[in-house]
Backbone bond lengths (Angstrom), bond angles and torsions (degrees), N, CA, C in turn:
res aa  C-N    CA-C-N  psi(-1)  N-CA   C-N-CA  omega(-1)  CA-C   N-CA-C  phi
1 M - - - 1.468 - - 1.531 109.25 -
2 A 1.329 114.72 127.79 1.463 118.40 -176.15 1.511 111.09 -68.44
3 E 1.353 112.89 139.71 1.462 117.44 178.23 1.531 109.85 -73.74
4 K 1.294 115.06 143.94 1.470 119.81 177.24 1.524 109.20 -71.81
5 S 1.326 114.38 130.33 1.465 117.83 178.28 1.524 109.53 -73.67
6 E 1.295 113.97 137.04 1.456 118.60 -179.75 1.531 110.19 -76.55
7 K 1.297 115.04 133.39 1.458 120.06 178.42 1.524 109.18 -74.78
8 P 1.331 115.09 134.46 1.470 116.64 178.08 1.511 111.05 -62.37
9 E 1.285 113.74 139.76 1.459 117.93 -179.82 1.525 110.74 -69.49
10 K 1.321 115.62 135.95 1.454 120.59 178.28 1.522 109.78 -74.60
11 P 1.315 115.11 133.56 1.462 116.74 178.73 1.524 110.64 -64.29
12 E 1.278 114.81 140.51 1.457 118.74 -179.99 1.523 110.23 -67.51
13 K 1.313 114.69 136.50 1.453 119.51 178.15 1.522 109.40 -71.00
14 K 1.310 112.82 133.22 1.450 117.39 177.84 1.523 109.42 -72.26
15 K 1.275 115.17 129.97 1.450 119.68 179.13 1.534 108.93 -76.39
16 D 1.323 113.62 135.69 1.456 117.69 177.60 1.520 110.27 -63.40
17 K 1.307 113.17 134.33 1.456 117.97 179.02 1.521 109.26 -69.62
18 P 1.321 117.15 126.13 1.469 118.33 -178.44 1.523 111.55 -62.12
19 Q 1.313 115.33 143.39 1.452 120.06 -179.97 1.520 111.41 -69.64
20 T 1.292 114.37 145.71 1.456 118.89 173.45 1.525 108.40 -77.77
21 R 1.298 116.21 166.37 1.458 120.10 179.13 1.530 110.44 -61.33
22 A 1.331 116.31 -40.50 1.469 120.11 -179.88 1.530 111.01 -62.84
23 E 1.336 117.00 -38.98 1.467 120.94 178.94 1.524 111.07 -66.87
24 R 1.334 116.61 -40.80 1.467 120.04 177.65 1.523 110.77 -63.11
25 E 1.325 115.63 -42.07 1.467 120.46 179.37 1.532 110.25 -61.83
26 A 1.336 116.11 -43.93 1.459 120.36 -179.41 1.524 111.47 -64.62
27 D 1.328 116.74 -39.29 1.465 121.23 178.55 1.530 111.16 -63.63
28 R 1.318 116.27 -44.96 1.468 120.13 179.66 1.520 110.64 -62.72
29 R 1.311 115.50 -40.98 1.466 119.95 -179.98 1.529 110.44 -63.08
30 R 1.335 116.54 -41.83 1.468 120.37 178.65 1.525 111.33 -63.92
31 V 1.330 116.42 -40.89 1.472 120.63 179.14 1.529 110.17 -62.08
32 I 1.328 116.42 -43.34 1.467 120.35 179.99 1.525 111.10 -66.27
33 L 1.332 117.06 -40.98 1.472 120.32 178.29 1.528 111.55 -62.83
34 R 1.337 115.75 -41.36 1.464 118.92 179.41 1.525 110.33 -65.89
35 A 1.330 116.21 -38.89 1.466 120.19 177.05 1.525 110.54 -63.59
36 A 1.326 116.36 -37.76 1.465 120.33 178.44 1.523 110.90 -63.40
37 V 1.321 117.29 -40.59 1.470 120.94 176.81 1.528 109.99 -59.01
38 E 1.330 116.26 -44.97 1.467 120.44 -179.93 1.524 111.11 -60.11
39 V 1.335 116.14 -44.67 1.464 119.79 -176.60 1.526 111.28 -73.15
40 F 1.327 117.57 -43.87 1.460 120.49 177.95 1.529 111.38 -59.05
41 S 1.343 116.45 -39.06 1.464 119.82 -178.24 1.530 111.62 -69.86
42 K 1.333 117.06 -30.30 1.466 120.55 -179.68 1.523 112.45 -84.53
43 K 1.343 116.14 -44.92 1.468 120.44 -170.37 1.520 114.14 -109.89
44 G 1.331 116.94 -9.88 1.458 119.24 -175.11 1.515 110.76 76.51
45 Y 1.320 115.54 168.41 1.461 119.90 -177.93 1.527 111.39 -62.55
46 L 1.325 116.86 -46.55 1.464 120.30 -175.67 1.530 111.90 -66.34
47 G 1.323 117.28 -33.57 1.464 120.16 -178.84 1.512 114.02 -85.47
48 C 1.321 116.70 -10.21 1.465 121.06 -177.45 1.524 110.97 -79.87
49 R 1.328 116.27 135.58 1.459 121.90 173.67 1.523 108.78 -120.10
50 I 1.317 115.85 151.51 1.458 120.10 -179.55 1.529 110.63 -59.34
51 Q 1.325 116.60 -36.05 1.461 118.92 -179.68 1.537 110.99 -67.38
52 D 1.349 117.05 -28.37 1.464 120.39 174.84 1.526 110.75 -65.70
53 V 1.326 115.73 -41.94 1.462 120.93 179.11 1.522 110.06 -64.90
54 A 1.332 116.74 -43.12 1.468 121.09 179.48 1.527 110.73 -60.89
55 K 1.316 116.46 -43.22 1.463 120.83 179.56 1.517 110.97 -63.93
56 E 1.331 116.99 -44.24 1.463 121.78 179.72 1.526 111.05 -63.06
57 A 1.333 115.82 -37.14 1.465 120.60 -178.60 1.524 112.61 -81.36
58 G 1.335 116.48 -15.27 1.462 120.23 -177.82 1.520 112.87 71.77
59 V 1.341 115.57 34.46 1.464 119.83 -179.72 1.523 108.96 -125.83
60 A 1.309 115.33 168.27 1.455 120.53 178.48 1.523 110.50 -67.94
61 Y 1.309 115.35 147.48 1.466 121.88 -178.54 1.524 111.96 -53.49
62 G 1.323 116.11 -44.31 1.466 120.37 -177.02 1.511 113.65 -69.31
63 L 1.329 117.13 -22.06 1.464 119.75 -177.69 1.529 111.26 -67.99
64 V 1.327 117.33 -31.91 1.467 120.16 177.88 1.523 109.12 -61.42
65 Y 1.334 116.65 -42.02 1.466 120.66 179.58 1.526 111.97 -70.26
66 H 1.308 117.23 -19.10 1.471 120.05 175.55 1.527 110.54 -66.01
67 Y 1.337 116.64 -32.13 1.464 121.34 -177.54 1.531 112.73 -101.61
68 F 1.326 117.35 -29.28 1.462 121.33 -176.27 1.521 109.10 -135.32
69 K 1.323 116.52 127.52 1.469 118.92 -172.58 1.530 112.79 -73.46
70 N 1.347 117.28 -25.08 1.464 120.37 178.81 1.530 110.34 -162.51
71 K 1.309 114.69 -177.27 1.470 119.96 -176.96 1.523 111.67 -68.09
72 D 1.328 116.77 -34.04 1.466 120.06 178.18 1.525 111.03 -60.71
73 E 1.313 115.98 -45.81 1.462 119.85 -179.32 1.526 110.77 -66.11
74 L 1.308 116.41 -32.76 1.460 120.75 177.60 1.529 110.52 -64.93
75 L 1.339 116.92 -46.11 1.465 120.94 178.25 1.526 110.44 -63.84
76 E 1.317 116.27 -41.07 1.460 120.51 179.45 1.523 111.16 -62.11
77 S 1.324 116.77 -38.88 1.466 120.78 -179.93 1.525 111.35 -71.22
78 V 1.334 116.71 -36.80 1.464 120.68 175.43 1.520 109.38 -60.87
79 F 1.326 116.05 -44.79 1.461 120.50 179.22 1.525 111.19 -63.29
80 A 1.327 116.57 -47.63 1.463 120.57 -175.91 1.525 111.53 -60.26
81 S 1.335 116.94 -44.66 1.460 120.02 -177.44 1.530 111.16 -68.57
82 G 1.331 117.32 -41.31 1.462 120.25 -179.58 1.513 112.62 -73.64
83 W 1.330 116.53 -41.71 1.452 120.15 -175.53 1.519 112.16 -70.03
84 Q 1.323 117.34 -42.12 1.462 120.02 -177.93 1.525 111.35 -61.40
85 N 1.309 116.11 -38.53 1.467 120.37 177.84 1.532 110.31 -64.89
86 F 1.321 115.81 -45.67 1.469 120.82 179.31 1.524 110.94 -64.43
87 L 1.337 116.06 -44.75 1.457 120.93 -177.76 1.522 111.59 -60.26
88 G 1.321 116.71 -40.96 1.459 120.18 179.59 1.515 112.13 -61.29
89 R 1.344 116.52 -41.32 1.465 119.90 -179.75 1.533 111.75 -71.74
90 V 1.336 117.12 -36.01 1.464 120.24 177.65 1.525 110.14 -65.64
91 Q 1.325 117.01 -45.58 1.464 120.12 -179.68 1.519 111.56 -64.22
92 S 1.321 116.56 -31.04 1.460 120.20 175.64 1.524 110.82 -64.30
93 E 1.339 117.04 -41.42 1.466 121.01 178.26 1.529 111.26 -68.04
94 I 1.328 116.01 -41.42 1.460 120.52 -179.79 1.526 110.63 -62.84
95 G 1.325 116.70 -35.28 1.457 121.22 -176.13 1.517 114.97 -82.22
96 R 1.318 117.92 -0.84 1.469 120.03 -178.69 1.533 110.87 -67.48
97 D 1.315 115.30 148.62 1.464 121.22 178.58 1.529 109.09 -86.01
98 Q 1.337 115.09 71.31 1.461 121.84 -177.87 1.518 109.33 -137.69
99 D 1.339 115.90 172.93 1.458 118.27 176.76 1.528 109.59 -72.42
100 L 1.330 115.58 168.25 1.461 120.57 -175.41 1.521 111.79 -60.23
101 A 1.329 117.66 -43.63 1.467 120.79 -176.66 1.525 110.97 -59.42
102 S 1.321 117.18 -42.16 1.472 120.82 -179.70 1.514 110.90 -65.34
103 R 1.330 116.75 -39.35 1.464 119.38 -178.89 1.526 111.77 -72.10
104 V 1.327 116.81 -38.40 1.470 119.37 176.54 1.525 109.83 -62.64
105 R 1.332 116.79 -45.13 1.470 119.64 177.95 1.528 110.68 -60.85
106 G 1.323 116.58 -37.16 1.460 120.20 178.80 1.514 112.20 -64.88
107 V 1.334 117.16 -42.20 1.468 121.48 178.67 1.526 110.47 -63.44
108 V 1.331 116.56 -45.46 1.470 120.20 179.48 1.522 110.29 -63.29
109 H 1.326 116.76 -40.18 1.468 120.65 178.73 1.522 110.67 -60.76
110 V 1.333 117.66 -43.85 1.469 121.44 179.38 1.527 110.37 -57.65
111 A 1.334 116.88 -44.85 1.463 121.07 -177.70 1.525 111.95 -64.85
112 F 1.325 117.18 -46.38 1.469 119.95 -177.59 1.528 111.39 -73.50
113 E 1.326 117.34 -30.68 1.459 119.87 175.96 1.531 109.95 -69.06
114 A 1.326 116.72 -36.18 1.472 120.15 176.10 1.522 110.12 -61.35
115 Y 1.333 116.56 -40.18 1.466 119.71 178.42 1.525 110.97 -68.37
116 R 1.313 116.94 -41.58 1.466 119.59 -179.17 1.520 111.16 -60.85
117 R 1.337 116.26 -38.53 1.464 120.26 -178.37 1.522 113.30 -78.63
118 D 1.329 116.47 -35.49 1.460 119.62 -175.75 1.529 110.03 -141.91
119 P 1.329 118.10 72.89 1.469 120.50 -176.93 1.524 113.22 -61.26
120 K 1.318 117.31 -33.88 1.471 119.51 -179.30 1.523 110.95 -69.35
121 G 1.323 115.85 -40.68 1.460 119.21 178.99 1.516 111.92 -63.21
122 V 1.335 117.40 -42.90 1.465 121.54 179.29 1.526 110.09 -67.75
123 K 1.319 116.72 -36.23 1.465 120.09 177.34 1.518 110.83 -59.70
124 V 1.319 117.05 -43.33 1.467 120.89 179.00 1.528 110.58 -64.37
125 L 1.330 117.23 -41.66 1.466 120.55 179.81 1.526 111.45 -62.74
126 I 1.338 116.69 -39.49 1.465 119.96 -176.43 1.522 112.16 -79.74
127 L 1.335 117.08 -50.20 1.465 120.28 -173.35 1.520 113.84 -83.68
128 E 1.327 117.52 -45.00 1.459 119.94 -174.08 1.523 112.93 -86.29
129 V 1.327 116.40 -36.85 1.463 119.41 -178.80 1.521 111.11 -94.30
130 G 1.327 116.40 -45.78 1.453 119.48 -173.84 1.513 114.78 -74.11
131 R 1.338 117.64 -32.40 1.467 119.35 -171.49 1.516 114.81 -124.38
132 S 1.316 117.13 -29.77 1.454 119.80 -176.30 1.529 110.91 -72.84
133 P 1.354 117.47 142.43 1.465 119.58 173.60 1.527 112.05 -56.94
134 A 1.335 115.49 -24.07 1.466 119.51 178.39 1.518 111.66 -63.72
135 G 1.343 115.98 -24.60 1.456 119.77 179.58 1.506 113.34 -68.87
136 G 1.328 117.66 -4.53 1.455 120.88 176.89 1.514 112.38 -62.37
137 A 1.330 116.42 -18.06 1.461 120.06 177.54 1.519 111.10 -68.79
138 V 1.330 116.20 -18.37 1.461 121.81 -176.29 1.527 109.97 -98.90
139 N 1.312 116.47 139.38 1.461 120.58 176.79 1.526 108.86 -78.02
140 R 1.324 115.30 77.11 1.457 120.47 -174.82 1.523 112.54 -70.70
141 G 1.340 116.30 -30.94 1.458 119.57 -176.05 1.515 112.99 -57.25
142 S 1.328 116.53 -55.58 1.467 119.39 -177.24 1.518 111.05 -69.50
143 A 1.328 117.75 -33.24 1.467 120.86 -178.31 1.524 111.27 -67.57
144 F 1.330 116.99 -48.81 1.456 120.22 -177.71 1.525 112.18 -74.73
145 S 1.339 117.08 -32.66 1.460 118.85 -176.83 1.523 111.81 -66.02
146 A 1.337 117.32 -29.87 1.464 119.74 -179.16 1.525 111.29 -61.35
147 V 1.328 117.09 -44.29 1.462 119.65 -179.18 1.533 111.12 -75.68
148 I 1.326 117.58 -30.82 1.467 120.37 176.67 1.530 110.06 -66.48
149 V 1.328 116.95 -43.01 1.461 120.52 178.80 1.528 110.89 -61.29
150 A 1.338 116.27 -44.66 1.469 119.90 -179.87 1.528 110.68 -61.88
151 A 1.333 117.27 -43.51 1.462 120.63 179.99 1.525 111.26 -68.49
152 A 1.337 117.32 -37.72 1.461 120.65 178.51 1.524 110.93 -61.72
153 Q 1.308 116.55 -39.90 1.461 120.34 177.34 1.533 110.84 -64.80
154 M 1.324 116.12 -35.24 1.464 120.47 176.14 1.527 110.66 -63.09
155 F 1.342 117.37 -43.25 1.462 120.47 179.54 1.529 111.36 -69.69
156 A 1.332 117.30 -36.59 1.463 120.04 177.98 1.530 110.42 -62.86
157 A 1.327 116.69 -41.51 1.466 120.68 177.99 1.532 110.60 -65.55
158 A 1.332 116.32 -36.68 1.471 120.20 178.74 1.524 110.84 -65.32
159 Q 1.327 117.86 -33.87 1.461 120.82 176.47 1.525 110.72 -65.58
160 Q 1.310 116.45 -38.93 1.467 119.76 179.14 1.533 111.44 -65.37
161 R 1.337 116.20 -26.08 1.472 120.78 177.62 1.534 111.56 -93.24
162 N 1.341 115.85 6.21 1.470 122.08 179.50 1.530 112.76 61.68
163 E 1.338 117.23 32.65 1.468 120.54 177.36 1.522 111.66 -85.04
164 I 1.333 116.73 -26.54 1.463 121.50 177.23 1.527 108.40 -135.64
165 P 1.337 118.18 157.99 1.461 121.28 -177.19 1.531 112.74 -57.57
166 S 1.323 115.31 145.62 1.463 121.09 -175.77 1.521 113.53 -74.63
167 H 1.356 118.18 -17.45 1.465 119.17 -177.27 1.527 112.82 -80.38
168 L 1.314 117.92 -9.97 1.467 120.30 -177.39 1.529 110.79 -75.22
169 D 1.315 115.59 144.42 1.463 120.84 176.23 1.531 108.50 -85.54
170 P 1.329 119.35 121.00 1.469 121.23 -176.64 1.529 114.06 -59.54
171 T 1.333 115.93 -38.94 1.469 118.61 -179.50 1.519 111.18 -67.36
172 L 1.317 116.43 -41.49 1.466 119.64 177.69 1.522 110.38 -65.49
173 A 1.327 117.28 -38.40 1.469 120.45 177.04 1.524 110.20 -61.01
174 A 1.332 117.23 -39.78 1.461 121.36 179.64 1.523 111.68 -65.54
175 T 1.330 116.63 -45.22 1.467 119.13 179.42 1.522 111.34 -66.17
176 M 1.337 116.71 -34.77 1.465 120.13 177.23 1.529 111.14 -65.31
177 L 1.327 116.76 -38.59 1.464 120.00 179.21 1.525 110.64 -60.36
178 F 1.325 116.43 -49.65 1.467 118.79 -177.94 1.527 111.94 -73.77
179 G 1.327 116.50 -25.31 1.463 118.93 172.50 1.522 111.26 -65.76
180 C 1.339 116.20 -42.24 1.475 120.07 177.09 1.523 110.98 -62.25
181 I 1.337 116.10 -42.88 1.462 120.07 179.74 1.523 110.53 -62.72
182 E 1.339 116.03 -45.68 1.469 119.90 -178.44 1.524 111.69 -60.93
183 M 1.331 117.02 -45.28 1.456 119.39 -178.29 1.525 111.33 -69.62
184 G 1.339 116.64 -33.33 1.462 118.71 175.34 1.524 111.32 -63.10
185 L 1.313 116.83 -43.02 1.459 120.74 178.39 1.530 111.44 -69.47
186 T 1.324 116.21 -32.88 1.469 119.91 179.76 1.517 111.80 -60.98
187 S 1.322 117.33 -30.78 1.464 119.69 178.67 1.532 111.44 -61.88
188 F 1.330 116.62 -28.70 1.472 120.65 175.88 1.533 110.40 -85.64
189 V 1.323 116.24 -43.01 1.465 121.02 -178.84 1.524 110.89 -58.52
190 M 1.335 117.07 -39.49 1.459 121.32 -178.51 1.525 112.75 -84.98
191 G 1.337 117.29 -0.93 1.453 120.17 177.01 1.516 114.55 83.51
192 L 1.339 117.67 10.59 1.464 120.34 179.07 1.525 111.41 -72.96
193 L 1.330 116.36 -29.58 1.462 122.83 173.71 1.519 108.55 -122.28
194 D 1.317 116.30 155.35 1.462 121.60 -173.27 1.532 110.64 -80.90
195 K 1.333 116.59 110.12 1.466 121.23 -178.48 1.523 112.30 -69.37
196 R 1.320 117.51 -15.63 1.465 120.78 -179.94 1.528 112.18 -83.67
197 D 1.316 116.52 -9.73 1.456 122.31 -177.07 1.533 109.22 -95.56
198 D 1.333 117.00 102.11 1.465 120.64 -178.96 1.517 111.90 -60.24
199 Q 1.324 117.27 -35.70 1.462 120.07 179.73 1.524 111.23 -67.03
200 A 1.322 116.67 -35.35 1.473 119.92 177.36 1.524 110.10 -65.37
201 I 1.327 116.67 -38.64 1.469 120.77 178.13 1.527 110.16 -65.51
202 E 1.325 116.63 -41.00 1.467 120.37 179.28 1.529 111.19 -66.43
203 R 1.325 116.77 -40.66 1.466 120.02 178.95 1.525 110.79 -64.51
204 A 1.320 115.62 -41.70 1.467 120.11 179.21 1.527 110.40 -64.94
205 R 1.310 116.50 -41.78 1.466 121.24 177.60 1.524 110.58 -57.10
206 D 1.330 116.24 -49.58 1.470 120.57 -177.98 1.521 111.00 -66.38
207 Q 1.331 117.50 -39.16 1.463 120.39 -179.12 1.523 110.94 -65.08
208 V 1.322 116.78 -42.76 1.468 120.35 178.71 1.529 110.25 -61.61
209 A 1.325 116.88 -47.36 1.470 120.86 -177.50 1.524 111.71 -64.23
210 E 1.326 116.65 -48.56 1.467 119.60 -174.99 1.524 112.06 -72.49
211 T 1.317 118.05 -35.99 1.457 120.35 177.88 1.524 110.11 -65.26
212 F 1.326 116.57 -43.35 1.464 119.72 178.17 1.525 110.68 -63.22
213 L 1.321 117.45 -46.84 1.467 120.89 -178.07 1.522 111.81 -63.63
214 N 1.326 116.88 -42.11 1.469 119.97 178.78 1.529 110.73 -61.73
215 G 1.330 115.53 -39.52 1.464 119.64 -179.65 1.517 112.77 -68.36
216 I 1.315 116.22 -44.61 1.469 119.14 -173.37 1.518 112.57 -76.81
217 T 1.318 117.71 -30.23 1.470 119.53 -178.88 1.526 112.06 -79.97
218 Q 1.330 116.69 -20.99 1.459 119.52 -177.53 1.532 112.97 -112.41
219 A 1.324 116.67 10.42 1.468 120.63 -176.54 1.521 111.11 -65.24
220 R 1.316 115.81 137.20 1.457 121.80 177.81 1.522 109.44 -107.29
221 A 1.300 115.73 149.28 1.461 119.74 177.93 1.517 109.40 -71.81
222 G 1.344 116.86 139.93 1.455 120.61 177.00 1.527 110.56 -64.25
223 T 1.312 116.77 144.92 1.472 120.07 -175.17 1.516 112.37 -66.16
224 G 1.337 116.30 -31.42 1.475 117.94 -178.06 1.507 113.44 -102.10
225 A 1.333 117.30 4.32 1.469 119.82 -175.35 1.515 110.71 -86.53
226 S 1.322 115.63 137.95 1.463 120.35 173.93 1.512 108.43 -94.93
227 I 1.320 116.25 147.40 1.459 121.46 -177.42 1.518 109.25 -104.26
228 P 1.311 118.72 121.97 1.466 120.70 -178.19 1.522 111.20 -59.90
229 N 1.338 115.28 150.06 1.459 120.39 176.77 1.518 112.34 -72.15
230 V 1.335 116.62 -28.30 1.461 120.67 -176.59 1.518 109.34 -127.11
231 R 1.322 115.98 131.46 1.463 121.52 174.51 1.515 107.81 -99.67
232 T 1.307 116.21 135.62 1.458 118.66 178.90 1.511 110.02 -127.31
233 I 1.297 114.97 148.99 1.455 121.41 175.10 1.512 107.57 -119.67
234 R 1.308 116.44 126.11 1.458 120.62 -176.38 1.521 111.34 -63.39
235 S 1.300 113.68 143.02 1.458 119.49 175.63 1.511 109.56 -68.63
236 A 1.327 116.02 154.14 1.470 120.02 177.73 1.508 110.93 -66.36
237 D 1.327 118.65 -19.82 1.460 121.12 -178.57 1.518 109.17 -84.94
238 T 1.332 116.38 76.98 1.456 120.41 -178.08 1.514 111.82 -72.27
239 S 1.327 117.11 -23.14 1.454 119.42 -179.18 1.522 110.55 -64.13
240 A 1.341 116.69 -29.63 1.452 120.42 179.65 1.517 111.42 -82.96
241 G 1.327 115.75 -14.37 1.449 120.27 178.24 1.514 113.71 72.91
242 G 1.316 116.86 12.59 1.455 120.01 -176.04 1.514 111.76 -82.29
243 I 1.320 115.57 156.64 1.457 121.59 174.61 1.515 108.08 -122.76
244 E 1.291 115.24 128.03 1.449 121.30 -177.36 1.525 108.91 -106.84
245 T 1.319 117.62 125.46 1.461 120.20 179.37 1.510 109.57 -73.82
246 A 1.326 116.30 116.33 1.459 120.96 -177.51 1.517 111.00 -92.27
247 R 1.309 116.80 -31.08 1.457 118.87 -176.98 1.514 108.38 -159.13
248 Q 1.281 117.99 133.08 1.446 121.54 175.17 1.521 108.00 -111.44
249 R 1.293 116.19 132.43 1.450 120.50 -175.49 1.515 109.10 -140.76
250 P 1.316 118.10 129.88 1.468 118.85 178.13 1.513 110.72 -65.72
251 R 1.301 114.97 152.26 1.456 120.69 178.59 1.519 109.60 -65.50
252 P 1.351 117.86 127.76 1.455 120.05 -178.39 1.526 111.02 -64.48
253 S 1.294 114.80 144.54 1.461 119.07 -179.99 1.517 109.87 -78.18
254 N 1.303 116.50 148.63 1.464 120.67 -179.04 1.532 110.18 -77.23
């Protein structure tokens, strides 16, 4: 009589490690922030109520106030979490050891990829924080100046390598780059282009990058414009009102 084969023992399932109190708190905060993005994107800052956020998050009304004292702080936290993530990726592209064109394309790609992944989050950053008077609750000056300073330094270095004309102001070039990106994304945020069409997003990304690069590399100095002897790039500490000299360059001879 054949012996019965022994069934292999099933490995014991690993028990999930229980969350710590700090981890639970962080999870709840993230859920509330994500719910706030959903509500802000649908109703705008003025139309958003704390009870709307609580309902979207599936939590008690009072729990939102446990983490955020008011709607202003909620918007500020939405901005901080979204912007810091974006800023880190932009600075990574700016810091690459590549030519200017590659880095500009990389920065534009980061912005449009952020929109493709989270259109509602980008909508809140552009409409509620960037343009709405409600965005005054957010310290936009120091947040935006950090990325402008980094980009301005990138353009100043490109001038030293003769990649772009020497008469251009690096800080103005930086603000123009992010202005182009913002307006390109606005065409989707406002519904002028189809945000569901990945190819449309890719085409817009490429058009923004190439149009900006073509303009900046071929820019001519105005016939009546004088060129300052010293170029300066503002310090990221705008609250102090200080200006930090990033590069000094003699006025080019005619």
